[in-house]
N, C-alpha and C positions, 0 to 999 in steps of 0.2 A: 504494499499500499504506499503510495507516495504522499508527501506532505502537501503537494499542490494538485489541485483538480485541473481539468482541461481549461476551465475558465479563469484560472489564476487565483482562485479563492483558496486560502489555506484551510485545510481540514482542521476541525476543532480537535485539540489534543486531549480529548476525554472530558470528564466532568469537573466542575469546580468543587470545593469542599463545602459549598453552601454560603449563605449570607453571613458575613462576619463583621460588617461595618455599616453603620448608618450615620449620617450627619444631619443634624436638625438645627434650624434657626429657631430660637425660643426667645419670646419677649419677657417671660418670667424666669430669667436666667438662674437666679439663686434658688428659687422654689423648684425649678426643674432639676437642677443638680441634686438638691436635697431629696426629691422624690426618687430618682434613680439610685442614689447612693443609700440613703437611710431605709427607704421602703422596699426597694428591689434588690438591695445588697451589692450593687456595683461598687467598684473602687476607682479612685482617681488614678489614672495611669500617667497622665502628663497634663500640665497646665502651662501652655506656652505664654499666656498673658491673662489679663483680668477679663477678657471677653471670650475666651475659648478654654474648654476643658475636654479632655478625652477620658472616658470611663471604660471599664472592662469588668467582665464576669470571669475572666480567665481565658476564654477562648473566642472572644469577640471584641468589638470596639465601637463605642458610641461617642460621637463628637457632638458637643453642644456649643453652638455659636450664638453669641448675644445678638438679638435683632431689636431694632427700635420699632419695627412694624408690628401690628397686631393681627396679622393674618397667619393662617396655618399652612400656606403653601400648597403644593400638590400632593404631599404625602397622604396616603390613605391610613396606614397604621404600621406599627412595629410589633413584633410578637416575641414573647418570652415563653420558651417551652418549660412545661412541668412534667416530670417523669412518673408521677403517680396521680391517677384520675381523681382520687378522693381529695387531693390537695388543691384542686382547682377551686372548690367551694371554700376551703380554708383561706386561700388567697383572696377570694372575693370578700369574705367576711372581714379579713384583716384590712384590706385596702379601704373598704367602706368605713371601718372603724377609725381610720386615721384621717378621715375627711376627703378621701379621693372622690372625684366625681365619677359615678358609675353610669355607663352608657347602656348596658344590657345586663340581664341576669345570666348566670351560668346556664348553658344548655348543652345537651349532647347531640352531636351531628350524626348524619347518616353513616359516616365512615367510622363511627366510634370515638372520634375526637370530642373533647369537651372544652368549652372555652367561654370567656366573656370579654367584654370590652369596657375599658374605663378611659379616663382622660388624665394626662399630666397637667400641671398648672398652666402650661401654655396652650392647651387645647389639642395636643397631639394624641391621637387615638392609640391606645396600647392594648394588645390582646394578650391575655394569659391563656395558654392552650396546652392541653395534653394531647399529643399526637401518637396514637398507638405504635406505628411502625418504628419510629424513632426512639420512643421510650423503651420499646422492647429490646432493641439493639443496645441502647445505652445501659440498660439494666444488666446486660450480659457482658458489659465492658467492651462492646464492639462499636464500630463507626459505620455509617452508611458507605456503601461501596462507591468508590470514585473511579 
């Protein structure tokens, strides 16, 4: 198999390892950082200046950039995986208890996934989701095939 097709397009070299970085413009900068660190357990990886911070859960990267605008941009949502289905409701209860704006109640989807949506202080939609195939692999210490 050659790396170039007849039309000059390079063949894809396999699959990526999945979404690992999201960058968000947030107008409630300090409150958004607090939400993702204190309530979702992310840690500050790098703070290049007072208007930018890079957060991580260990295998990902979330950049928060201070915005003076009060719109939410084109982003639909970001998702945080949970590996135990029963913990989805516990996360819902916890986030509601700390004053997080809840957008939906937890529900089970046709594929067996369970999730809900909430909002960070800048209006970014955040999904907390249990996804059976990935949870099963991770519980066995495996990673999705790439």
